[in-house]
N, C-alpha and C positions, 0 to 999 in steps of 0.2 A: 504494500500500500504506500503510495507516495502522495505527499501533499503538494498542491499546486500553489498555495498561498503561503504567507508567513505566519501561520498559526494565529490568525485573527479569531473572530467568533465563528467562522465557518471555514470549511476546507473540503476539497474533493478527494475521494479515494477511488481507486479502480478495483473492483471486486474480482473474484476468481473467474467470472464469466466475461471480463473485459469491459464491464459497464461502469460508467462514471456515476458516482453517488455523492450527493452533497451531505455533509455531516455538520452538526452543530457542536462546538466545543462547550462542554458543561463546566469543566475546570481543569486546571493543570496544577501540579504540585511537585515539589522536590522532597525526596525521602532522605533524611539523615541516616536512617538505618541501612538502606541499600545503596546510597550515594548515586541514585538515578533520578531522572525527571520522568514524570508520567503525565499522560493526557487522558482524560475521561470524556467520552463523546457519545453522541447518538446519531443514527441516521433517521430517527423518528419512526422507524418501523415498530410493529407491535408483535409480541409473542402470542402463543395460542390462548393465554389467559387475558390478553388485552393490555398487558403492561408494556411500556415503551422500552425497547431494547437499549441497553447501555453497554458500551465497550470501553476497554482501557488498553493502552499500549505504552511502551517506553519510547521516549523521543529525546532528541538532543536540541534544546532550545537555541543553541548557537549555530545550528546548521540551517542553511538557506533552503535547500530542497529537502524537505523532511522525508525520512523513511521511517515509518512506524515499525517498531520491533515488538514481537509478541512477548507477553509476560509468561514466563515458563516455570517460576518457582512458587511453591505453596506459600512461602514467606511473603513474597510480593503480593499475591492475591489477598492474603490476610490483611496487609497494610491497606490495600485499596478498599476491601470490604469494610474495614473499621471506619475509614473516612466516609464512605457512602452511608453506612448505618448512622453515624453521627450527624451527617447532613440531613438525612431523612428524619431523624428525631427532632432536629432543630426546626425543620419546615413544619412538621406535625404540630409542635408546640406553638409556633407562630400562627398557624391556621386556627388552632383551638383558642388562643388568646384573642384573635380577631373575631371569632365567632362569639366568644364571651362578651367582648366589648360591644358588639352589635346588639346582643341580647339585652345588655344593660341600658342601652340608649332607648330602647322601646318601652321601658317601664316607666 
């Protein structure tokens, strides 16, 4: 998979069938533990349960023409899963707080 842009908010990848797919960058981060940079992104497709598919890869933020590398170790997946779970909990809390404050306004 090669990036056509400079890791802005969107980039294109070429899938295994040679099709160009536009992806949205969800976030990037550097891991002190693994000493690598990661990109978490989506092509906005959905799985059989209706959840948006999210992908993660290793990338070099200093490289102009990005080549995304696969994540191959269980340790790296655990780092990414921990971050995703933390973000998901934060979003859930914010949505609950917003719903609570909307409920208070109506009383």
